[in-house]
C-alpha positions in Angstrom: -21.4 -25.1 -13.5 -17.5 -24.4 -13.8 -17.7 -22.2 -10.9 -19.4 -24.6 -8.6 -16.8 -27.3 -9.6 -13.9 -25.1 -8.7 -15.4 -24.4 -5.3 -15.6 -28.1 -4.6 -12.2 -29.0 -6.0 -10.1 -26.1 -4.6 -10.0 -27.3 -0.9 -8.6 -30.7 -1.9 -5.4 -29.2 -3.2 -2.4 -29.9 -1.0 -0.6 -27.0 0.7 2.6 -27.4 -1.4 0.5 -27.2 -4.5 -1.5 -24.3 -3.2 1.8 -22.4 -2.4 3.1 -23.2 -5.9 0.0 -21.8 -7.5 0.1 -18.6 -5.4 3.9 -18.2 -6.0 3.4 -18.5 -9.8 0.5 -16.1 -10.0 2.4 -13.6 -7.9 5.5 -14.0 -10.2 3.4 -13.1 -13.3 1.5 -10.3 -11.5 5.0 -8.8 -10.6 6.2 -9.1 -14.2 3.0 -7.6 -15.5 3.4 -4.5 -13.4 7.1 -4.1 -14.3 5.8 -3.4 -17.7 3.2 -0.8 -16.6 4.7 2.7 -16.5 1.8 4.1 -14.6 2.4 1.6 -11.8 6.0 2.2 -11.5 5.7 6.0 -11.6 3.1 6.0 -8.8 4.7 3.4 -6.7 8.5 4.0 -7.0 9.3 7.2 -9.0 7.0 9.7 -7.1 8.1 9.1 -3.6 11.8 8.9 -4.7 11.5 12.2 -6.7 9.8 14.0 -3.8 12.5 12.7 -1.4 15.3 13.9 -3.7 13.6 17.3 -4.0 12.8 17.9 -0.4 14.8 15.4 1.5 18.1 15.9 -0.2 18.3 19.1 -2.4 16.2 21.2 0.1 16.5 19.1 3.3 19.2 20.9 5.3 16.9 22.2 7.9 16.0 20.3 11.1 12.6 19.1 12.4 13.2 19.2 16.1 16.2 17.1 16.6 15.9 15.2 13.5 17.3 16.2 10.0 14.9 16.7 7.3 16.6 13.8 5.3 15.8 11.5 8.1 12.3 12.8 8.9 11.0 12.3 5.4 12.0 8.7 5.1 9.2 7.5 7.3 6.7 10.0 5.7 7.6 9.4 2.0 7.9 5.7 2.9 4.3 5.9 4.0 3.4 7.8 0.8 5.2 5.0 -1.2 3.7 2.0 0.4 0.2 3.7 -0.1 0.9 4.0 -3.7 2.2 0.5 -4.2 -0.8 -0.9 -2.5 -3.6 1.1 -3.9 -2.5 1.0 -7.5 -1.3 -2.6 -7.2 -4.8 -3.8 -5.9 -7.4 -1.2 -6.9 -6.2 -0.4 -10.4 -5.5 -4.0 -11.4 -8.6 -5.4 -10.0 -10.9 -2.7 -11.5 -9.3 -3.3 -14.9 -9.5 -7.1 -14.8 -13.1 -7.0 -13.4 -14.3 -4.5 -16.3 -12.6 -6.4 -19.1 -13.9 -9.9 -17.9 -10.4 -11.2 -17.0 -11.6 -12.0 -13.4 -14.3 -14.2 -14.8 -11.7 -16.1 -16.8 -9.7 -16.7 -13.6 -12.9 -17.9 -11.9 -13.5 -20.4 -14.7 -10.0 -21.8 -14.4 -8.9 -24.5 -12.0 -6.8 -21.9 -10.0 -8.3 -21.2 -6.5 -9.7 -17.7 -6.6 -8.0 -16.6 -3.4 -4.6 -17.2 -5.2 -5.5 -14.2 -7.4 -5.9 -11.9 -4.3 -2.8 -13.3 -2.6 -0.9 -12.4 -5.7 -2.2 -8.9 -5.5 -1.1 -8.5 -2.0 2.3 -10.0 -2.4 2.9 -7.7 -5.4 2.1 -4.6 -3.2 4.3 -6.0 -0.4 7.2 -6.5 -2.9 7.0 -3.0 -4.3 6.4 -1.5 -0.8 9.7 -3.1 0.3 11.6 -1.9 -2.7 10.3 1.7 -2.2 11.4 1.8 1.5 14.8 0.2 0.8 15.4 2.8 -2.0 14.5 5.6 0.3 16.8 4.3 3.1 19.6 3.9 0.5 19.3 7.3 -0.8 19.1 8.8 2.7 22.1 7.0 4.0 24.2 7.4 0.9 23.3 11.0 -0.2 21.6 12.5 2.8 23.9 11.7 5.7 21.4 9.6 7.4 22.7 7.3 10.2 20.4 4.7 11.5 21.2 1.6 13.8 20.7 -1.7 11.9 17.9 -2.7 14.2 16.1 0.6 13.9 16.4 0.4 10.1 15.0 -3.1 10.2 12.0 -2.1 12.4 11.3 0.8 10.1 11.3 -1.5 7.1 9.1 -4.0 8.7 6.7 -1.3 10.1 6.1 0.3 6.7 5.8 -2.9 4.7 3.3 -4.4 7.2 1.5 -1.0 7.3 0.9 -1.5 3.5 -1.8 -4.2 4.2 -4.6 -1.9 5.3 -4.1 0.0 2.0 -4.3 -3.3 0.2 -7.6 -3.8 1.8 -8.6 -0.3 0.7 -7.4 -1.1 -2.8 -9.7 -4.2 -2.9 -12.6 -2.0 -1.7 -12.0 0.6 -4.4 -11.3 -2.0 -7.1 -14.7 -3.8 -6.6 -16.7 -0.5 -7.1 -14.6 1.5 -9.6 -14.6 1.1 -13.4 -11.6 0.1 -15.4 -11.1 3.5 -16.9 -12.1 5.5 -13.8 -10.0 3.5 -11.2 -6.8 5.6 -11.4 -8.8 8.9 -11.0 -10.7 7.3 -8.0 -7.5 6.2 -6.4 -6.0 9.6 -6.7 -9.2 11.2 -5.1 -8.2 9.3 -1.9 -4.5 8.9 -2.3 -3.4 12.5 -2.8 -5.7 14.4 -0.3 -5.0 11.7 2.4 -1.2 12.0 1.9 -1.3 15.7 2.2 -3.7 15.9 5.2 -1.8 13.2 7.1 1.5 15.2 6.9 3.4 13.1 4.5 4.3 15.8 2.1 5.2 18.3 4.8 5.7 17.8 8.6 2.4 17.5 10.5 3.2 20.5 12.7 3.4 22.8 9.6 -0.2 21.9 8.5 -3.1 24.3 9.2 -4.8 23.6 12.5 -8.1 22.3 10.9 -6.1 19.7 8.9 -4.2 18.7 11.9 -7.5 17.9 13.6 -8.6 15.9 10.5 -5.3 13.9 10.2 -5.8 11.8 13.3 -8.8 10.1 11.6 -6.7 9.2 8.6 -4.9 5.8 8.2 -1.6 7.3 6.6 -1.2 9.5 9.7 -1.2 6.6 12.0 1.3 4.6 9.8 3.6 7.6 9.5 3.6 8.1 13.3 4.4 4.5 13.8 7.5 5.0 11.6 8.4 8.4 12.9 8.4 7.0 16.5 11.2 4.7 15.4 13.5 7.6 14.4 12.5 9.7 17.5 10.1 12.2 15.7 6.6 10.9 16.4 3.9 12.8 18.1 1.7 11.7 20.9 -0.3 8.4 20.7 1.0 4.9 21.6 2.0 2.4 19.0 -1.0 0.1 20.1 -3.5 3.0 19.3 -1.9 3.5 15.9 -2.0 -0.2 15.1 -5.6 -0.5 16.3 -6.7 2.4 14.0 -5.0 0.7 11.1 -6.6 -2.7 11.8 -10.0 -1.2 12.2 -9.7 0.6 8.9 -8.4 -2.6 7.2 -11.6 -4.6 8.5 -13.9 -1.9 7.2 -12.3 -1.9 3.9 -12.4 -5.7 3.7 -16.1 -5.5 4.6 -16.6 -3.2 1.7 -14.6 -5.4 -0.6 -16.5 -8.5 0.5 -19.8 -6.7 -0.3 -18.6 -5.8 -3.8 -17.4 -9.5 -4.3 -20.9 -10.7 -3.4 -22.5 -8.3 -5.7 -20.4 -9.5 -8.6 -21.2 -13.1 -7.7 -24.8 -12.4 -7.9 -24.4 -10.5 -11.2 -22.4 -13.2 -12.9 -24.1 -16.2 -11.3 
């Protein structure tokens, strides 16, 4: 009965009220994740640590006409936004589903979509922080020089490119258990990152992995970002965005199926 009441009342909320609810939910989601070491390590420390090791300490060689320090900002930026998005949505959603917190949210007056908006906003915020930190480290310690407009386009591309991985996180979160979610995420996150050329340049990967990479969404996002610094491979920006959009729609469809399954189970 409570669920039915919420579905009737939620559409009557005025837009300013809806915005205030989503903002407050996102605020507390952000504060919660600041207190979770696993999330901070996966979303911030891992890409920064790898960049320091391979982009700064060992990054004196050139990739074509691009320094390693510059080349790895788009690739580790892609790696970072993937981590922020997958752990920010999948791990949190799976945990809160498993322990009944999502049912409490549904029984409250809060519109249920505000819960998911908060998850996406959280992922966007941490994606932005990750990219900014990588750019800061590259420019201050790696001798990277980027025009202001290029840097802004790079930031916008990587942050916008986190949205398909938010959709992937929702799909995982609806089917993974609260304790198994981190392991399930890493089963996708780490192999996809390596096979897409995020840890080492694409041209250095074995040939069979290079053929596989073009079917993986991180490859397309990294190529969009690398194109901005003059190191991208073949393929138009439209093709890369279409691949990411198609991937996001498939993941949203899977997440919707999981949501409908939960609705039937819990009435």
